[in-house]
MITI-478116 format. One record per residue (C-alpha): x, y, z; residue in one letter. Coordinates in pm, whole numbers, padded with zeros to 5 digits, always signed. Each point is the difference from the previous one (the first is absolute). Layout:
BEGIN
XYZA/...
//
This chain:
BEGIN
-01170+04003-02649X/+00071+00356-00113X/+00344-00014+00161X/+00080-00329-00178X/-00114+00151-00330X/+00226+00302+00056X/+00295-00228+00082X/-00064-00204-00315X/-00022+00318-00211X/+00323+00132+00152X/+00176-00333-00062X/-00122-00001-00363X/+00125+00354-00053X/+00338-00091+00149X/+00017-00314-00217X/-00054+00212-00312X/+00280+00234+00106X/+00234-00294+00066X/-00085-00154-00339X/+00061+00332-00174X/+00333+00044+00179X/+00114-00354-00087X/-00089+00055-00366X/+00215+00316+00001X/+00293-00189+00148X/-00048-00279-00255X/+00024+00244-00293X/+00321+00171+00122X/+00342-00076-00139X/+00229-00144+00266X/+00221+00308+00055X/-00306+00229+00033X/-00162-00244+00243X/+00309-00017+00224X/+00033+00378-00007X/-00365+00048+00103X/+00042-00246+00288X/+00329+00169+00101X/+00191-00324-00009X/+00263-00175-00215X/+00076-00352-00123X/+00262-00040+00275X/-00280+00054+00252X/-00073+00247+00279X/+00281+00126+00218X/+00005+00037+00379X/-00130+00359-00009X/-00288-00098-00232X/-00101-00285+00230X/+00003+00224+00308X/-00213+00266-00168X/-00249-00239-00162X/-00041-00203+00321X/-00135+00313+00169X/-00222+00081-00297X/-00155-00346-00063X/-00152-00239+00253X/+00099-00366+00026X/-00062-00213-00311X/-00289-00185+00162X/-00369-00029-00076X/-00205+00162+00275X/-00242-00291+00051X/+00288-00241+00056X/+00126+00183+00309X/-00101-00138+00341X/-00308+00175+00136X/+00061+00231+00298X/-00093-00153+00337X/-00296+00234+00044X/-00148-00110-00336X/+00042-00366+00097X/-00160+00077+00337X/-00302+00160-00166X/-00034-00287-00249X/+00009-00255+00283X/-00338+00137+00112X/-00156+00020-00345X/-00203-00314-00068X/-00373-00082-00022X/-00020-00137+00354X/+00154+00306+00161X/-00234+00226-00196X/-00299-00210+00111X/+00113+00019+00362X/+00046+00377-00021X/-00350+00040-00145X/-00136-00218+00283X/+00201+00207+00251X/-00155+00321-00136X/-00353-00147+00025X/+00076-00132+00350X/+00134+00339+00111X/-00313+00167-00132X/-00246-00244+00162X/+00173-00080+00330X/+00150+00340+00077X/-00136+00292-00201X/-00369-00106-00002X/+00003-00193+00332X/-00146+00157+00320X/+00252+00166+00231X/+00020-00289+00250X/+00023-00268-00270X/+00281+00135-00215X/+00248-00280-00069X/+00316+00002-00213X/+00100-00361+00066X/-00097-00120-00349X/+00197+00278-00167X/+00304-00071+00220X/-00006-00375-00081X/-00029+00072-00374X/+00292+00244+00012X/+00211-00255+00192X/-00080-00270-00260X/+00090+00232-00287X/+00323+00109+00171X/+00111-00357+00075X/-00068-00120-00355X/+00152+00302-00177X/+00300+00041+00231X/+00102-00365-00028X/-00045+00007-00376X/+00213+00314-00028X/+00269-00130+00237X/+00044-00331-00186X/-00011+00157-00347X/+00238+00280+00097X/+00239-00249+00162X/+00002-00233-00300X/+00047+00300-00231X/+00303+00112+00199X/+00149-00349-00007X/-00058-00032-00375X/+00131+00352-00065X/+00317-00084+00190X/+00054-00307-00216X/-00112+00177-00318X/+00279+00251+00050X/+00238-00292-00051X/-00162-00073-00339X/+00143+00274-00217X/-00109+00076-00355X/+00288+00172-00172X/+00072+00177-00325X/+00328+00019-00189X/+00091+00364-00068X/+00291+00184-00154X/+00115+00294+00210X/+00291+00222-00083X/+00227-00060+00299X/-00062-00373+00052X/-00082-00125-00348X/-00241-00294-00002X/-00148-00079+00345X/-00299-00170+00164X/-00227+00231+00200X/-00329-00046+00182X/-00280+00055-00250X/-00154+00253+00242X/+00307+00226-00046X/-00039+00029-00376X/-00032+00357-00133X/-00117+00166-00324X/+00306+00031-00224X/+00163-00318+00130X/+00145-00228-00269X/-00114-00357+00064X/+00127-00329-00145X/-00268-00259-00075X/+00032-00374-00062X/-00219-00311-00005X/-00191-00048+00326X/+00003+00368+00101X/-00312+00188+00094X/-00008+00336-00175X/+00070+00220+00305X/-00160+00323-00129X/-00136+00152-00320X/+00307+00003-00227X/+00106+00092-00354X/+00229-00252-00171X/+00341+00140-00102X/+00157-00323-00127X/-00164-00342-00046X/+00093-00347-00117X/-00286-00241-00078X/-00198+00154+00285X/-00335-00170+00057X/-00227+00126+00276X/-00316-00143+00153X/-00260+00275+00054X/-00272-00238+00121X/-00001+00158+00348X/-00138+00318-00161X/-00171-00115-00318X/-00105-00358+00076X/+00154-00106-00334X/+00226-00306+00035X/+00193+00066-00323X/+00351+00140+00049X/+00081+00338-00154X/+00336+00086-00154X/+00144+00339+00096X/+00254+00209-00193X/+00223+00299+00071X/-00080+00220-00301X/-00209+00317+00044X/-00358-00030-00122X/-00103+00322-00180X/-00358-00130-00031X/-00031-00071+00374X/-00284+00254+00052X/-00222-00204-00233X/+00091-00334+00160X/-00186-00190+00270X/+00178+00042+00336X/+00092-00367+00040X/+00116-00021-00362X/+00277+00257+00053X/+00300-00188-00134X/+00264+00154+00228X/-00188+00047+00328X/-00013-00264+00276X/-00239+00031+00290X/+00045-00058+00370X/-00156-00334+00101X/+00084-00177-00327X/+00295-00236-00032X/+00282-00098-00233X/-00053-00346-00149X/+00317-00011-00208X/+00270+00224-00137X/+00178+00291+00157X/-00018+00379-00007X/+00120+00326+00145X/-00271+00256+00081X/-00052+00336+00164X/-00255+00043+00280X/-00279+00241-00094X/-00227-00023+00306X/-00006-00184+00333X/-00254-00110+00261X/-00346+00152-00019X/+00104+00211-00301X/+00027-00314-00217X/-00293-00132-00202X/-00018-00305+00227X/+00008+00222+00309X/-00284+00208-00136X/-00206-00315-00067X/+00069-00125+00352X/-00151+00318+00145X/-00312-00032-00213X/-00062-00373+00033X/-00038-00236+00291X/+00298-00228+00048X/-00192-00260+00202X/+00045-00361-00101X/-00290-00219-00100X/-00170-00155+00306X/+00076-00368+00049X/-00266-00268+00058X/+00090+00029+00368X/-00066+00377+00003X/-00332-00054-00177X/-00090-00277+00245X/+00068+00214+00307X/-00201+00285-00153X/-00293-00232-00077X/-00008-00121+00361X/+00019+00359+00123X/-00302+00101-00205X/-00185-00317+00098X/+00035+00097+00366X/-00100+00358-00074X/-00314-00127-00177X/-00074-00220+00303X/+00020+00307+00217X/-00218+00211-00229X/-00272-00269+00004X/+00027-00091+00369X/+00003+00344+00158X/-00342+00115-00132X/-00156-00339+00090X/+00140+00011+00356X/-00107+00363+00037X/-00360-00068-00110X/-00034-00325+00197X/+00120+00157+00325X/-00197+00319-00054X/-00321-00202-00053X/+00054-00251+00284X/+00160+00229+00263X/-00184+00324-00088X/+00313+00210+00060X/+00109+00123-00342X/+00299+00205+00121X/+00138-00298+00193X/-00071-00222-00304X/+00198+00242-00220X/+00295+00000+00239X/-00013-00380+00016X/-00011-00028-00381X/+00297+00236-00024X/+00192-00220+00246X/-00085-00308-00206X/+00126+00182-00311X/+00332+00059+00173X/+00015-00362+00110X/-00063-00120-00356X/+00266+00229-00150X/+00331-00189-00049X/+00201+00310+00081X/+00317-00201+00062X/+00007-00153-00351X/+00216+00271-00165X/+00235-00009+00300X/+00023-00381-00001X/+00072-00012-00377X/+00255+00283+00009X/+00169-00123+00318X/+00035-00350-00142X/+00152+00126-00325X/+00221+00256+00174X/+00120-00255+00254X/+00086-00232-00290X/+00192+00279-00174X/+00201+00067+00319X/+00070-00371+00042X/+00120-00024-00361X/+00206+00316+00038X/+00197-00181+00270X/+00073-00263-00266X/+00147+00274-00222X/-00308+00005-00224X/-00150+00325-00130X/-00378-00023-00041X/-00101+00261-00260X/-00371-00084+00017X/-00151-00126+00328X/-00265-00216-00167X/+00268-00199-00181X/+00078-00169+00334X/-00343-00159-00004X/+00059-00111-00360X/+00310-00177+00129X/-00226-00217+00215X/-00221-00080-00299X/+00296-00080-00227X/+00009-00364-00107X/+00242+00030-00295X/+00332+00183+00010X/+00163+00063-00335X/+00363+00098+00028X/+00295+00065-00221X/+00303-00226+00044X/+00302+00227+00030X/+00058+00129+00350X/-00310-00167+00140X/+00086-00366-00044X/+00366+00082-00068X/+00256+00207+00188X/-00002+00283-00256X/+00379-00028-00006X/+00082-00079-00363X/+00356-00109-00071X/+00163-00088-00333X/+00082-00370+00029X/+00104-00066-00362X/+00102+00210-00302X/+00016-00245-00287X/+00070+00029-00372X/-00199-00193-00260X/+00229-00304+00052X/-00102-00010+00366X/+00344+00115+00123X/+00068+00272+00258X/+00087+00309-00202X/+00077+00344+00144X/-00092+00163-00333X/-00368-00078+00068X/+00027+00176+00335X/+00176+00298-00160X/-00281+00057-00251X/-00266-00049+00269X/+00182+00250+00224X/+00011+00268-00269X/-00375-00045-00058X/-00085+00020+00374X/+00238+00286+00077X/-00107+00235-00279X/-00377-00057+00005X/-00187+00287+00169X/-00332-00180+00053X/-00109-00182+00312X/+00313-00181+00129X/-00137-00324+00138X/+00167-00268+00207X/+00139-00167-00313X/+00183+00316-00106X/+00138+00048+00350X/+00114-00364+00012X/+00177+00037-00337X/+00177+00316+00117X/+00105-00170+00327X/+00138-00301-00191X/+00187+00229-00240X/+00157+00177+00297X/+00102-00337+00143X/+00161-00093-00334X/+00170+00343-00027X/-00152+00092-00336X/-00177+00321+00105X/+00273+00200-00177X/-00191-00072-00323X/-00246+00282+00062X/+00287+00246-00063X/+00059-00154-00342X/-00348+00078-00132X/-00236+00288-00033X/-00377-00051+00003X/-00173+00109-00318X/-00355-00121+00051X/-00215-00271+00158X/-00318-00195-00064X/-00161-00041+00344X/-00146-00320+00136X/-00370-00075-00036X/-00209-00302+00092X/-00096-00080-00358X/+00355-00031-00141X/+00146-00116+00336X/+00342+00137-00088X/+00192+00329+00006X/+00281+00141-00211X/+00268+00265+00019X/+00198+00149-00287X/+00363+00078+00085X/+00284+00170-00190X/+00364-00097+00058X/+00306+00226-00021X/+00028-00063-00377X/-00362+00117-00053X/-00133-00346-00078X/-00356-00060+00129X/-00128-00324+00150X/-00349-00102+00110X/+00002-00228+00308X/-00322-00175+00100X/-00087-00224+00296X/-00332-00162+00086X/-00202-00321+00020X/+00154-00288-00201X/-00302-00051-00229X/-00020+00369-00087X/+00374+00030-00066X/-00001-00309-00222X/-00279+00157-00209X/+00224+00294-00097X/+00327-00195-00055X/+00112-00151-00331X/+00359-00080+00099X/+00191-00100+00310X/+00354+00028+00127X/+00136-00356+00015X/+00353+00015+00142X/+00183+00257-00211X/-00236-00038-00296X/-00333+00156-00093X/-00221-00279-00134X/-00363-00018-00116X/-00251-00068+00276X/-00144-00317-00147X/-00300-00188+00130X/+00234-00256+00156X/+00196+00276+00173X/-00321+00159+00128X/-00105-00332+00152X/+00340-00030+00168X/-00038+00349+00150X/-00351-00077+00121X/+00119-00331+00147X/+00276+00172+00197X/-00244+00264+00123X/-00248-00271+00107X/+00274-00183+00190X/+00088+00317+00190X/-00371+00068+00060X/-00048-00345+00147X/+00275+00084+00251X/-00206+00301+00110X/+00194+00256-00201X/-00155+00271-00210X/+00170+00039-00339X/+00063+00329-00178X/+00142+00001-00352X/+00240+00263-00135X/+00042+00108-00364X/+00163+00279-00198X/+00006+00165-00341X/+00266+00226-00149X/-00075+00325-00184X/-00379+00018+00034X/-00202+00297-00136X/+00151+00345-00007X/+00007+00188+00328X/-00331+00159+00098X/-00233-00245-00171X/+00062-00320+00196X/-00315-00195+00075X/-00150-00343+00062X/+00043-00083-00368X/+00379-00003+00059X/-00046-00301+00229X/+00031-00241-00291X/+00269-00212-00170X/+00196+00000+00323X/+00278-00229+00125X/-00057-00212+00309X/+00302+00003+00237X/-00123-00218+00286X/-00209+00009+00313X/+00005+00069+00373X/-00126-00243+00262X/-00149+00192+00292X/-00087-00158+00330X/-00246+00132+00258X/-00026-00272+00267X/-00329-00067+00183X/-00053+00160+00341X/+00035-00227+00301X/-00330+00136+00135X/-00202-00041-00322X/-00100-00366+00049X/-00103+00063+00362X/-00204+00308-00096X/-00179-00184-00284X/-00084-00288+00235X/-00134+00248+00260X/-00220+00176-00258X/-00127-00340-00115X/-00102-00081+00360X/-00205+00320-00003X/-00178-00100-00321X/+00199+00228-00232X/+00120-00151-00329X/+00326+00148-00128X/+00030+00036-00377X/+00311+00129-00176X/-00046+00251-00285X/+00333+00083-00162X/+00141+00124-00326X/+00296-00231+00050X/+00087-00325-00175X/-00215-00302+00090X/+00295-00230+00076X/+00156+00242+00248X/-00338+00063+00157X/-00073-00373+00023X/+00334-00065+00175X/-00050+00282+00254X/-00363-00093+00068X/+00097-00364+00050X/+00267+00108+00251X/-00253+00195+00209X/-00271-00266-00003X/-00238+00128-00267X/-00144-00264-00238X/+00174+00047-00333X/-00170-00264-00217X/-00228+00240-00186X/+00141+00321-00151X/-00197+00245-00214X/+00207+00222-00227X/-00074+00353-00121X/-00048-00098-00367X/-00252-00265+00110X/-00184+00255+00217X/-00025+00226-00305X/-00183-00273-00194X/-00257-00078+00274X/-00343+00160+00029X/-00095+00153+00337X/-00209-00308+00086X/+00280-00241-00095X/+00254+00202+00197X/-00224-00002+00310X/-00018-00379-00017X/+00376-00043-00058X/+00096+00258+00263X/-00187-00196+00265X/+00221-00307-00050X/+00332+00173-00076X/+00259+00110+00257X/+00276+00134-00225X/-00049+00259-00276X/+00324+00083-00184X/+00112+00232-00281X/-00297+00229+00066X/-00028+00355-00129X/-00133+00269+00238X/-00350-00014-00152X/-00003-00379+00020X/+00076+00019+00373X/-00301+00227+00046X/-00213-00240-00208X/+00090-00293+00224X/-00095+00205+00309X/-00336+00088-00156X/-00059-00364-00101X/+00048-00112+00359X/-00232+00276+00124X/-00271-00118-00241X/+00026-00340+00167X/-00104+00163+00327X/+00346+00032+00155X/+00124+00298+00199X/+00339+00054-00162X/+00310+00162+00141X/+00290+00092-00229X/+00356+00066+00115X/+00238+00169-00240X/+00254+00280-00029X/+00068+00062-00369X/-00156+00211-00269X/-00123-00327-00153X/-00200-00061+00320X/-00188+00332+00006X/-00306-00120-00197X/-00042-00310+00217X/+00046+00202+00321X/-00281+00235-00098X/-00234-00289-00096X/+00058-00208+00316X/-00226+00021+00306X/+00316+00058+00205X/+00301+00153-00175X/+00324-00058+00189X/+00333+00159-00085X/+00328+00090+00170X/+00179+00323+00078X/+00273-00079-00258X/-00259-00043-00280X/-00026+00229-00300X/-00223+00303+00050X/-00296-00129-00201X/-00009-00328+00199X/-00008+00187+00334X/-00268+00233-00133X/-00229-00291-00091X/+00055-00196+00323X/-00230+00000+00305X/+00273-00124+00229X/+00374+00063-00010X/+00245-00232+00175X/+00328+00135+00126X/+00134-00354-00034X/-00079-00212-00306X/-00091-00326+00171X/-00301-00231-00016X/+00024-00064+00376X/-00127+00355+00062X/-00315-00085-00195X/-00093-00279+00241X/-00034+00262+00273X/-00211+00217-00231X/-00235-00290-00080X/-00049-00081+00369X/-00051+00366+00088X/-00258+00042-00276X/-00199-00299+00121X/+00013+00118+00363X/-00134+00338-00108X/-00277-00154-00209X/-00095-00240+00281X/-00017+00268+00266X/-00210+00230-00217X/-00237-00286-00089X/-00025-00080+00374X/-00120+00351+00076X/-00242+00007-00295X/-00157-00334+00094X/-00016+00096+00368X/-00165+00328-00088X/-00260-00129-00248X/-00100-00297+00221X/-00008+00212+00318X/-00199+00278-00167X/-00247-00246-00153X/-00045-00170+00338X/-00047+00335+00174X/-00257+00100-00264X/-00208-00311+00076X/+00034+00053+00377X/-00100+00366-00018X/-00299-00077-00222X/-00121-00266+00246X/+00048+00233+00298X/-00169+00293-00176X/-00303-00213-00093X/-00062-00183+00329X/+00153+00191+00295X/-00195+00285+00163X/+00324+00187+00070X/+00335+00049-00169X/+00234-00301+00055X/+00284+00252+00039X/+00004+00377+00025X/+00157+00192-00290X/+00307+00098+00203X/+00044-00362+00113X/+00000-00119-00362X/+00262+00262-00077X/+00218-00125+00287X/-00044-00358-00123X/+00104+00101-00351X/+00299+00195+00130X/+00130-00292+00207X/-00059-00252-00281X/+00185+00219-00251X/+00291+00039+00240X/+00023-00380+00027X/+00044-00019-00380X/+00289+00245-00020X/+00250-00282+00059X/-00117-00214-00297X/+00278+00120-00237X/+00253-00144+00246X/-00165-00343+00019X/+00153-00328-00117X/-00130-00210-00287X/-00004-00379+00014X/+00285-00159-00198X/-00252-00196-00209X/-00164+00326-00112X/+00333+00144-00112X/+00079-00301-00219X/-00266+00081-00261X/-00021+00306-00231X/-00293+00220+00103X/-00233+00189-00234X/-00304+00210+00071X/-00326-00196-00018X/-00304+00219+00063X/-00243-00294-00014X/+00137-00138+00328X/-00082+00318+00195X/-00378-00028-00040X/-00010-00372+00088X/+00217+00062+00305X/-00222+00283+00122X/-00321-00200-00037X/+00153-00300+00177X/+00187+00156+00294X/-00204+00318+00063X/-00319-00172+00129X/+00203-00202+00254X/+00089+00309+00203X/-00356+00126-00040X/-00132-00330+00138X/+00193+00049+00323X/-00094+00368+00020X/-00364-00113-00002X/+00086-00266+00260X/+00134+00283+00218X/-00324+00200-00054X/-00200-00304+00119X/+00233-00049+00298X/-00037+00363+00114X/-00378-00005-00066X/-00096-00329+00167X/+00277-00077+00252X/+00080+00352+00122X/-00351+00143-00052X/+00106+00290-00219X/-00336+00007-00178X/-00140+00348+00057X/+00088+00346-00120X/-00142+00162+00314X/+00288-00101+00230X/+00325+00183-00090X/+00205-00238+00219X/-00118-00305-00195X/+00063+00177-00332X/+00354+00086+00120X/+00052-00366+00100X/-00116-00118-00344X/+00225+00255-00172X/+00301-00108+00208X/-00063-00370-00061X/-00020+00033-00378X/+00293+00245-00010X/+00238-00250+00161X/-00124-00302-00202X/+00008+00196-00326X/+00351+00134+00061X/+00139-00340+00099X/-00159-00184-00293X/+00111+00267-00250X/+00355+00002+00137X/+00024-00379+00010X/-00104-00010-00366X/+00346+00140-00077X/+00156-00320+00135X/-00262-00224-00161X/+00024+00149-00346X/+00377+00056-00016X/+00065-00374-00057X/-00182-00305-00139X/+00150-00195+00290X/-00122-00021+00362X/+00093+00337+00154X/+00231+00009+00303X/+00066-00375-00040X/+00124-00062-00356X/+00072+00361-00095X/+00082+00293+00225X/-00022+00365-00095X/+00305+00225+00019X/+00079+00155+00338X/-00134+00350-00094X/-00338-00151-00100X/-00026-00209+00319X/+00102+00294+00219X/-00239+00250-00158X/-00304-00228-00020X/+00055-00113+00361X/+00029+00361+00116X/-00317+00101-00188X/-00202-00292+00142X/+00122+00073+00352X/-00093+00368-00044X/-00348-00096-00119X/-00062-00229+00300X/+00124+00256+00253X/-00164+00309-00157X/-00359-00051+00136X/+00140-00008+00356X/+00177+00338-00035X/-00112+00360+00034X/+00051+00047-00374X/-00232-00294-00062X/-00264+00146+00232X/+00023+00337-00176X/-00099-00160-00332X/-00286-00209+00146X/+00169-00328+00098X/-00027-00177+00332X/+00184-00278+00179X/-00110-00353-00088X/-00061-00281+00252X/+00262-00280+00020X/-00244-00256-00135X/-00015+00191-00327X/+00363-00086-00072X/-00075-00371+00032X/-00271+00036-00264X/+00236+00221-00205X/+00271-00266+00007X/-00253-00261-00121X/-00119+00230-00284X/+00353+00090-00110X/+00121-00360+00016X/-00305-00112-00200X/+00063+00278-00248X/+00364-00108-00050X/-00102-00367-00041X/-00283+00072-00245X/+00216+00246-00197X/+00275-00263-00023X/-00250-00265-00120X/-00142+00240-00261X/+00357+00085-00105X/+00085-00370-00046X/-00314-00056-00210X/+00072+00316-00206X/+00357-00116-00073X/-00118-00350-00091X/-00252+00140-00250X/+00207+00288-00143X/+00352-00144+00043X/+00126+00334+00127X/-00032+00240+00291X/+00187+00328-00044X/
//
């Protein structure tokens, strides 16, 4: 605690120093600032980069780096069950070796415990380390870059990790702020600081020095942007002040835990773990007292109680959970999918609604300019010329539309136009205006504002239009004609972008949004992004697995309706952004349930729809790649993005696809459900087996004059049984199980335990009666008879416990209607064979076993067959009553 307090105090002191330093930088005039940082507006040169690279570590936050293998190895052994086993091992070492008489010293219990701990921890480490390596290999393909200006190369993209103090960075919409920076130039720059402050409101940043910075709250500094925040709109040039752990965000990361909130699945597994620990804490004292009182050998009773404690400890649970998740991550890595958070794989299995954007997911993400029409509806190269100048000169986030315009201009040989104009200013795109403008100056010094954007938004700012060679008023009739033409193109699956201009806007240096008024409409572009051939198949596959696909897009409803119809999504009901805005949360939840297509949504409206679906009890996945998807990605239970996404989208995603395709998600859904099923198998096997063992041990302790098994024999039984469970992560799941989304339901665990546990106990007691009455093992005075009893129950207990794996793994008839995977069959068969042979070996004799007569195996076969039949009958009744099994 003292160490944590010291770390917190150190972090607070460092934070104060960082805040003080940032305030100083904020107050400096630009030339003083650049001089202090030993840089210039043209950026660092080669010599600077070489020197600073040696001086400053990589621009990465320490906690984000992969943990060294030895740390992962140590953590693989840190869990409540391992600690319990080590405590038991220490007690066992003390009682059976240190305090035992010379001839009775025995380390077998300690050895078995160590072997159990090693198997569990080593497998957990191996699988986690392997999946980490696979993911790291793929993650290296997902690069986050920053645009910098460096003296020799001018503007270039570099890996964000290579950024250095003094670098000049260029920022635009969609960028993560790559370090703590001071703004040098800005144009309508709005930044979201919610990652640091929790405030959803955007903050505008400016370039001017702030002489009052020392009296200003840190996050209110008007010219400082912080690492971890992101650009919502606008553009800027900035100088890097600090990188990595020396940033304010880096300092916070050292002081605070970066762990994500536990999911319902995590909480469920933990609740089962503590349930079993409580079982053990109650059972062990009872068994100890009962055996001490009835057998009058308190040391032997203590050793026996310790052995029971080991048997009741589900030491393989952490390994089974981790191995399942890690195996899933490796499997998904082979599908070119980077899993950032292991537990998100399980959420895939629970997902029953997938919300996705349209562009690039349902469509090919290959936008081409199909039409460039004037207001008359005629092909007109002038429209393309104006659109080209807007796309070429804008410095914000060049999207696929801009690239398509530039490609079309190249095809039409009009790219020479960029030599005819000089850029004066720009008004960057944002999701409220849904348009962007550039201000250009021609060779005669005449300025012209050129704007392109959504048709509705452009019409709002236009009062005239270019009709042939004339400029005419944009009357209501003309507006309807424009809208009609746009709707016709939309119905053909084309997105429509309008283009407008205005001559001689405000004087240079004071251009702003207010200049986007009284403009002249030139015409519009028809852009086509055809649907993917695989989209319809992928949607149908997800539907078969119980996953509804809903489309959340900012695009036009007619285009969206056409594309959705082409890929097989019902397009009768469409909910538009303005309608969403008018609905209460309750009304939206009701409408969202019945709606498949949501169009013309703002970023916050997308997030609202996701939350509305979650309130209805759905596990929601969201797939998106734009800045307008970041809010929804962070709200979703599973955020899915792609390696080509903007920085903020990748940052908020749990899973990153190296190929933007819905077909990849089908594999993720199946993998998530396999993982969930195999973990639930182990949990239900463990709780039912432990409950049954508890009843059997209590009966034996109360009524038998000797121990039904020696402590070391119980340890061997537990070791063999745990080995048989190692293969569970590699087991199959029935196809029927995979068809339905799976969520954690804690209520089913208790019912399952109470129903199935007593069945195994019933046949344990039947074995006690068999050994007592048929084989005459009814006295504590004859060691041979006690050894025979011990051997008989050992084999029956091992076989029934191992067979429970096959009985519980499927609601069907095992071996007949559903077969386990080859690793499960091989390992359980090997364990059962070992258990049957062991009493006949020298090792068996050394731990108190003896060979059993042939007739015993006839009785054993009858008991085991009866057990399987009764368990199957109970299973059928349980399923009929509860309508579920796993």
